[in-house]
MDTraj code that builds the backbone (N, CA, C; nanometers):
import mdtraj as md
import numpy as np

residues = "MET THR ALA PRO LEU ARG PRO ARG GLN ARG SER HIS LEU LYS ALA LEU ALA HIS ALA LEU GLU PRO VAL VAL GLN ILE GLY VAL ASP GLY LEU SER ASP GLY VAL ALA ARG ALA VAL ALA ILE ALA LEU GLU ASP HIS GLU LEU ILE LYS VAL ARG LEU GLY GLN GLY PHE GLU GLY ASP ARG HIS GLU ALA ALA SER ALA LEU GLY ARG ALA VAL ASP ALA ALA VAL VAL GLN VAL ILE GLY ARG VAL ILE VAL LEU TYR ARG ARG ARG ALA ARG ASP LEU PRO GLU ARG PRO ARG ILE GLU LEU PRO ALA".split()
xyz = np.array([
    [1.0353, -0.4563, 1.0099],
    [1.0650, -0.3600, 0.8794],
    [1.0653, -0.4481, 0.7631],
    [0.9879, -0.4245, 0.6947],
    [0.9685, -0.4836, 0.5212],
    [1.1178, -0.4615, 0.4383],
    [1.1470, -0.5797, 0.3979],
    [1.2953, -0.5956, 0.3532],
    [1.2587, -0.5094, 0.2073],
    [1.3321, -0.4352, 0.1784],
    [1.3025, -0.3884, 0.0088],
    [1.2962, -0.4385, -0.1097],
    [1.2474, -0.4025, -0.1650],
    [1.1743, -0.4939, -0.3357],
    [1.2644, -0.5152, -0.4248],
    [1.2953, -0.5860, -0.4519],
    [1.3940, -0.6020, -0.5895],
    [1.3243, -0.5684, -0.7441],
    [1.3588, -0.5110, -0.8033],
    [1.3167, -0.4386, -0.9487],
    [1.2239, -0.5450, -1.0000],
    [1.2333, -0.6825, -0.9940],
    [1.1754, -0.7871, -1.0436],
    [1.0257, -0.8023, -0.9918],
    [1.0481, -0.8078, -0.8401],
    [0.9535, -0.8107, -0.7580],
    [0.8603, -0.6916, -0.7487],
    [0.9354, -0.5717, -0.7668],
    [0.8272, -0.4547, -0.7914],
    [0.7407, -0.5004, -0.9097],
    [0.8009, -0.4793, -1.0315],
    [0.7469, -0.5181, -1.1192],
    [0.6361, -0.5658, -1.1443],
    [0.6530, -0.6964, -1.0490],
    [0.5504, -0.8216, -1.0581],
    [0.4422, -0.7564, -0.9810],
    [0.4296, -0.7014, -0.8777],
    [0.3650, -0.6189, -0.7782],
    [0.2588, -0.4844, -0.8816],
    [0.3423, -0.4533, -0.9480],
    [0.3038, -0.3092, -1.0459],
    [0.1683, -0.3726, -1.0899],
    [0.1929, -0.5118, -1.1700],
    [0.0854, -0.6179, -1.2551],
    [-0.0256, -0.5980, -1.2217],
    [0.0497, -0.6529, -1.0614],
    [-0.0943, -0.7304, -0.9909],
    [-0.1846, -0.5730, -0.9663],
    [-0.1660, -0.4985, -0.9519],
    [-0.1853, -0.3984, -0.8900],
    [-0.2402, -0.2958, -0.9840],
    [-0.2459, -0.3134, -1.1143],
    [-0.2869, -0.2536, -1.2458],
    [-0.4368, -0.2508, -1.2214],
    [-0.5179, -0.4072, -1.1886],
    [-0.6481, -0.3776, -1.2182],
    [-0.7574, -0.3442, -1.0506],
    [-0.6068, -0.3426, -0.9424],
    [-0.7072, -0.2903, -0.7972],
    [-0.7924, -0.1417, -0.8218],
    [-0.8532, -0.1245, -0.7420],
    [-0.9182, -0.0158, -0.6993],
    [-0.9057, -0.0101, -0.5764],
    [-0.8849, 0.1680, -0.5200],
    [-0.8067, 0.2035, -0.4088],
    [-0.9382, 0.1494, -0.3188],
    [-0.8601, 0.1068, -0.1844],
    [-0.9436, 0.0669, -0.0856],
    [-0.9533, 0.1800, 0.0178],
    [-0.8339, 0.2544, 0.0258],
    [-0.8387, 0.3582, 0.1384],
    [-0.8227, 0.4624, 0.0695],
    [-0.8791, 0.5937, 0.1125],
    [-0.8791, 0.7432, 0.0743],
    [-0.8461, 0.8610, 0.1842],
    [-0.7339, 0.9443, 0.1284],
    [-0.7178, 1.0116, 0.2134],
    [-0.7551, 1.1195, 0.1957],
    [-0.8028, 1.1975, 0.3037],
    [-0.8596, 1.3551, 0.3022],
    [-0.8058, 1.4531, 0.3369],
    [-0.8368, 1.5560, 0.3731],
    [-0.8068, 1.6946, 0.4498],
    [-0.7030, 1.6552, 0.5426],
    [-0.7554, 1.5626, 0.6533],
    [-0.7146, 1.5509, 0.7296],
    [-0.5579, 1.4434, 0.7255],
    [-0.5152, 1.4505, 0.6043],
    [-0.4170, 1.3508, 0.6311],
    [-0.3568, 1.2417, 0.6557],
    [-0.2438, 1.2093, 0.7204],
    [-0.2038, 1.0779, 0.7576],
    [-0.2784, 1.0685, 0.8945],
    [-0.3867, 1.0173, 0.9480],
    [-0.4075, 1.0539, 1.0710],
    [-0.3901, 0.8956, 1.1181],
    [-0.4277, 0.8607, 1.2782],
    [-0.4391, 0.7579, 1.3153],
    [-0.5355, 0.6109, 1.2673],
    [-0.6539, 0.7254, 1.2059],
    [-0.7332, 0.6257, 1.1673],
    [-0.7084, 0.5576, 1.0474],
    [-0.6610, 0.6509, 0.9575],
    [-0.5895, 0.5885, 0.8579],
    [-0.5009, 0.5138, 0.8255],
    [-0.4063, 0.5287, 0.9273],
    [-0.3184, 0.4196, 0.9430],
    [-0.3700, 0.3032, 0.9801],
    [-0.4951, 0.2929, 1.0517],
    [-0.5247, 0.1623, 1.0980],
    [-0.5871, 0.1384, 0.9854],
    [-0.6771, 0.1633, 0.9312],
    [-0.7969, 0.1235, 0.8074],
    [-0.6349, 0.0755, 0.6818],
    [-0.5751, 0.1518, 0.6688],
    [-0.4354, 0.0852, 0.5700],
    [-0.3774, -0.0313, 0.6463],
    [-0.3683, -0.0159, 0.7397],
    [-0.2971, -0.1749, 0.8235],
    [-0.3991, -0.2779, 0.7903],
    [-0.5586, -0.2610, 0.8126],
    [-0.6374, -0.3553, 0.8279],
    [-0.6528, -0.4148, 0.6711],
    [-0.6655, -0.3103, 0.5891],
    [-0.6551, -0.3387, 0.4529],
    [-0.5788, -0.4324, 0.3847],
    [-0.4347, -0.4115, 0.4436],
    [-0.2802, -0.4648, 0.4151],
    [-0.3182, -0.6069, 0.4675],
    [-0.3427, -0.6678, 0.5852],
    [-0.3453, -0.7813, 0.6536],
    [-0.4966, -0.8724, 0.5796],
    [-0.5369, -0.7895, 0.4886],
    [-0.6801, -0.8894, 0.4069],
    [-0.6179, -0.8811, 0.2636],
    [-0.5464, -0.7980, 0.1901],
    [-0.5136, -0.8047, 0.0898],
    [-0.3649, -0.8419, 0.0416],
    [-0.2699, -0.7668, 0.1182],
    [-0.1455, -0.7599, 0.1164],
    [-0.0763, -0.6594, -0.0034],
    [-0.1567, -0.6400, -0.0779],
    [-0.1343, -0.5530, -0.2109],
    [-0.2592, -0.4399, -0.2249],
    [-0.2669, -0.2925, -0.2248],
    [-0.3657, -0.2004, -0.1863],
    [-0.3172, -0.1154, -0.2416],
    [-0.4100, -0.0068, -0.3013],
    [-0.3788, 0.1179, -0.3719],
    [-0.4422, 0.2129, -0.2482],
    [-0.4080, 0.3345, -0.2388],
    [-0.4587, 0.4205, -0.1273],
    [-0.4454, 0.5548, -0.2404],
    [-0.5527, 0.6372, -0.2337],
    [-0.5993, 0.7347, -0.3243],
    [-0.5752, 0.8747, -0.2319],
    [-0.4749, 0.9569, -0.2594],
    [-0.4726, 1.1312, -0.1992],
    [-0.6037, 1.1790, -0.2551],
    [-0.7011, 1.2251, -0.1621],
    [-0.7991, 1.3038, -0.2316],
    [-0.7627, 1.4299, -0.2854],
    [-0.8894, 1.5025, -0.3139],
    [-0.8077, 1.6286, -0.3826],
    [-0.8338, 1.7378, -0.3021],
    [-0.8939, 1.6987, -0.1323],
    [-0.8424, 1.8018, -0.0327],
    [-0.6911, 1.7760, 0.0158],
    [-0.6396, 1.6660, 0.0023],
    [-0.4757, 1.6658, 0.0594],
    [-0.3771, 1.7765, 0.0172],
    [-0.3380, 1.8104, 0.1157],
    [-0.2357, 1.9354, 0.0573],
    [-0.0730, 1.8582, 0.1231],
    [0.0146, 1.8136, 0.0163],
    [0.1472, 1.8029, 0.1101],
    [0.1918, 1.7259, -0.0256],
    [0.3243, 1.6628, -0.0239],
    [0.3823, 1.5728, -0.1131],
    [0.3543, 1.4363, -0.1083],
    [0.3078, 1.3975, -0.2090],
    [0.2449, 1.2751, -0.2420],
    [0.3635, 1.1453, -0.1877],
    [0.4929, 1.1703, -0.2643],
    [0.6104, 1.0947, -0.2324],
    [0.6243, 1.0682, -0.0635],
    [0.6576, 1.1995, -0.0314],
    [0.6445, 1.2080, 0.1619],
    [0.5581, 1.1463, 0.2194],
    [0.4268, 1.1454, 0.1488],
    [0.3108, 1.0528, 0.2423],
    [0.3114, 0.9326, 0.2026],
    [0.3627, 0.8762, 0.0828],
    [0.3582, 0.7547, 0.0629],
    [0.4779, 0.6954, 0.1300],
    [0.5888, 0.7713, 0.1585],
    [0.7169, 0.7150, 0.2589],
    [0.6646, 0.6905, 0.4054],
    [0.5547, 0.8270, 0.4553],
    [0.5431, 0.7962, 0.5703],
    [0.4101, 0.6935, 0.6252],
    [0.3278, 0.7045, 0.5291],
    [0.2544, 0.6047, 0.5786],
    [0.3031, 0.4408, 0.5385],
    [0.3940, 0.4204, 0.4624],
    [0.4146, 0.2895, 0.4841],
    [0.5307, 0.2582, 0.5726],
    [0.6252, 0.3653, 0.6380],
    [0.6447, 0.3278, 0.7750],
    [0.5528, 0.3145, 0.8793],
    [0.4639, 0.4071, 0.8715],
    [0.3611, 0.3394, 0.9879],
    [0.2838, 0.2506, 0.9600],
    [0.2657, 0.1924, 0.8405],
    [0.2027, 0.0896, 0.8519],
    [0.3232, -0.0641, 0.8413],
    [0.4530, -0.0388, 0.7834],
    [0.5570, -0.1307, 0.7909],
    [0.4989, -0.2201, 0.6740],
    [0.4878, -0.1174, 0.5295],
    [0.4689, -0.1811, 0.4285],
    [0.5936, -0.0985, 0.3459],
    [0.6133, -0.1786, 0.1805],
    [0.6609, -0.1133, 0.0940],
    [0.6149, -0.0471, 0.0252],
    [0.6580, 0.0749, -0.0462],
    [0.5931, 0.1532, -0.1044],
    [0.6439, 0.0941, -0.2380],
    [0.5216, 0.0562, -0.3749],
    [0.5437, -0.0475, -0.4986],
    [0.5774, 0.0894, -0.5718],
    [0.4537, 0.2006, -0.5625],
    [0.4657, 0.3027, -0.6826],
    [0.3661, 0.3903, -0.6138],
    [0.4024, 0.5287, -0.6665],
    [0.2931, 0.6314, -0.6710],
    [0.3018, 0.6738, -0.7877],
    [0.1480, 0.6670, -0.8461],
    [0.1069, 0.7182, -0.9334],
    [-0.0245, 0.8222, -0.9381],
    [0.0525, 0.9439, -1.0088],
    [-0.0657, 1.1127, -0.9580],
    [-0.0994, 1.0652, -0.7897],
    [-0.2189, 1.0786, -0.7805],
    [-0.2751, 1.0491, -0.6757],
    [-0.2976, 0.9407, -0.5862],
    [-0.2436, 0.8357, -0.6393],
    [-0.2686, 0.6790, -0.5771],
    [-0.1422, 0.6341, -0.5440],
    [-0.1214, 0.5628, -0.4450],
    [-0.0239, 0.4981, -0.3722],
    [-0.0434, 0.3426, -0.3770],
    [0.0616, 0.2579, -0.4326],
    [0.0436, 0.1115, -0.4206],
    [0.1114, 0.0742, -0.2795],
    [0.0635, 0.0392, -0.2130],
    [0.1528, -0.0814, -0.0880],
    [0.1165, -0.1736, -0.0916],
    [0.2588, -0.2332, -0.0419],
    [0.2662, -0.4140, -0.0479],
    [0.3072, -0.4730, 0.0898],
    [0.2439, -0.5391, 0.1840],
    [0.3235, -0.6277, 0.3191],
    [0.2430, -0.7166, 0.3197],
    [0.3557, -0.8532, 0.3088],
    [0.3490, -0.9837, 0.3011],
    [0.2506, -1.0070, 0.4252],
    [0.1134, -1.0726, 0.4179],
    [0.0393, -1.1194, 0.4918],
    [0.1606, -1.2201, 0.6493],
    [0.0589, -1.1813, 0.7769],
    [0.1699, -1.2503, 0.8670],
    [0.0681, -1.4127, 0.8777],
    [-0.0326, -1.3708, 0.8731],
    [-0.1085, -1.5128, 0.8998],
    [-0.1570, -1.5763, 0.7215],
    [-0.1897, -1.7097, 0.7638],
    [-0.2753, -1.7365, 0.6249],
    [-0.3872, -1.7759, 0.6176],
    [-0.4768, -1.7161, 0.5058],
    [-0.6014, -1.7146, 0.4940],
    [-0.6613, -1.8082, 0.3707],
    [-0.7271, -1.9096, 0.4060],
    [-0.7254, -2.0100, 0.3118],
    [-0.8115, -1.9857, 0.2050],
    [-0.8829, -1.8379, 0.1972],
    [-0.9883, -1.8225, 0.1199],
    [-0.8991, -1.7213, 0.0185],
    [-0.7949, -1.6691, 0.0508],
    [-0.7163, -1.5408, -0.0258],
    [-0.5601, -1.6133, 0.0172],
    [-0.4990, -1.6664, -0.0533],
    [-0.3735, -1.6966, -0.0868],
    [-0.2647, -1.6002, -0.1108],
    [-0.1533, -1.6298, 0.0054],
    [-0.0463, -1.5108, -0.0047],
    [0.0296, -1.5141, -0.1422],
    [0.0729, -1.3722, -0.1970],
    [0.1137, -1.3007, -0.3122],
    [0.2384, -1.3447, -0.3133],
    [0.2345, -1.4729, -0.4403],
    [0.4144, -1.5339, -0.4871],
    [0.5077, -1.4491, -0.5140],
    [0.5777, -1.3808, -0.4501],
    [0.7070, -1.3005, -0.5343],
    [0.7890, -1.3597, -0.6143],
    [0.8646, -1.3010, -0.7041],
    [0.9454, -1.3798, -0.7709],
    [1.1139, -1.3656, -0.6788],
    [1.2252, -1.4412, -0.7166],
    [1.2909, -1.4506, -0.6535],
    [1.4199, -1.2859, -0.6772],
])
top = md.Topology()
chain = top.add_chain()
for i, resn in enumerate(residues, 1):
    res = top.add_residue(resn, chain, resSeq=i)
    for name in ("N", "CA", "C"):
        top.add_atom(name, md.element.get_by_symbol(name[0]), res)
traj = md.Trajectory(xyz[None], top)
């Protein structure tokens, strides 16, 4: 389970996420296994991602963010409109992509 983020860490991740574009979109089918796999792969590659809830998505966006975070063992950084920002520390080092360093 991912440890909860402290306010300073959450603020740092929000600043980093500002320039990101969504890498996964959730549509009419909602939170399917395929969506969870795509999000897990994206988190392994990037650590910090944005997920867009498409126009066809029906349901509460905060509940969807919590469910998605639990499904992929990631921390929900923020929910703004139809965009969810997720963070999960990378389990392995990738030389071409350094880990995100969180403030204490």
